[in-house]
N, C-alpha and C positions, 0 to 999 in steps of 0.2 A: 510348737507342733508347724504353724504355719511356714516356719524359717527351715526347717527340717524339708518340707515339702517343696519350698521354693515359690510361696504364692506369695504376694506382698499383702500387706492386712488390708490395704485400698481394695484391692480385688475381691477379698474375703466377704468384705461388708458390703462391696455393690452386689455382689450374688447373694448373700444373706438378705439385703433388702427386697432384691428382686423377689426371691422364694418366699419372704413374710407377703408379699403383694399379690405373686400368682401362683405360688405352690409350684410343685417340679415343674411345672410348664416354662417358668420364669427362668430355669437353669437351663432350658435349651439353648443351641448357638443359636446367637443373633447376627444380623447382617451388620458390617459394619461401615454400610453405606448409608449415607444422612437420607433421612425424609424426603426434603426436598433442598433444592440449592435457593439461598438468599437474593442470589440477585440475578434469577434466572427470568426470563421476561415471559408474562403469562401467554398461553396458547394463544388465549381470545386476542391478546395483542398482536401478536404474531400475524394470524387470520387478516387484523384489521389493516396493517403494514403490506400485506402481500396483496389484498384487494385495492387499498390503495395506489399500489405500483401498478397494478391489471388498470386501474383506472386513468392514470397520470401516468402512461410509458412513454414520455417524454423526459420526465426528470431522473436526475441522477440521484445516487444512494444519498448524496447532503442534501440536495433539495428537497428530496422525499422525505428525510428525518426531519427537517424543520417543517414542511407543511403537516406531515403527522401530527406533529409537537403543538404545532397553531390549532389546527382542526381538532384535536380529541384531549388536548389538555395533558397529554403523557408524554414525557420526554424519552425519546429513543434515541441513542446516539446515533450517529454515520456510520460507526463501524460495527454498531448492532444491526442497522439496517441494510448493512453491505453482507453481513451473513446469513441474515434471513433470506434476503433476496438470492443470495448464491446455492442455498440450501434447497431453494425450490426452480432452480435454473433461470433464474431471470437476468442474471448478469451476462450483458453480452461483451466478448472480446472488443476492445477499441479496432478500429480499421486503422491498420497501418502498415506503409511499405516500408522495407530496410532498402536503402541502396547506400554503395559505397560511396563515398565522397571523390575519391579519383575518377568514378564513373560519372557522375552528375558535374563537376565542374573541369574536365578535362576540355581544351580547347575552348573554353567559357573563359576567355580574359579580356573582362571589361574594367579598364583601369581607371574608370572616373573618379574612384573612390580611394585614389594613391593620390591625389593632389595634396591633401593635408600633410599626411605623413606617411610617405611610403616604408620607411625604415619600420615603422612601428609594425605593419602589417608582416613583412617580412623577418620580424623577429617573433611575432607569435604563430607564423609558420614553422618556422626554425623550432619553437618551444614545442610545437603539437606533434613535430618528428614527421612529417608529409615530408620527405626528402623529394621525392620528384616535383611535387607542386611547388615547395620552395624553389626550385631550380628554376622550374618553367615561370614563374612569377618574377623571379630575379633577374632572367633574362629579356622578359617582355618592358619591365621598368628599365632596364639599361636601354632597350630600344627606343621607348618614349623618351627617354633623357637626351639621347643622340638626336631625334629629331627636332626636337625643343630649340637644345642648344647648340645644335650646329648653325655654322654658318655658312648661308646659301651661296653657292657659287655664281661669279659676276662673270 
């Protein structure tokens, strides 16, 4: 009979067991969602992490995780600490300024570091693909070499 209805025997016996335990109420549809997640950090621990973060504002998530583990004897990973702080808007973006290398290094030709191996630096610049900077440095190196090796006129 179960085969004709397309119901596996295991499903029938699970339904039957629920019927025997709770009657018709056991046959109602039930949520497939688990009642609790096995690795979820408890809410009271989350509150303690936030409280410590507000108290120790200069600590990074990594330092905060270590400090929390030391003080509370409860391990919370750096990643979990970061997610907890982010959920409470306690993570600030790092302060940084994006600049283009061409803007920063244009007309700044300090060649004192070229004394050992200028060709290595030129190869690096060529590899990096900054053609304009490569040409500028190559020309400056040539000028320096000419000044060093030129014979003074007498």
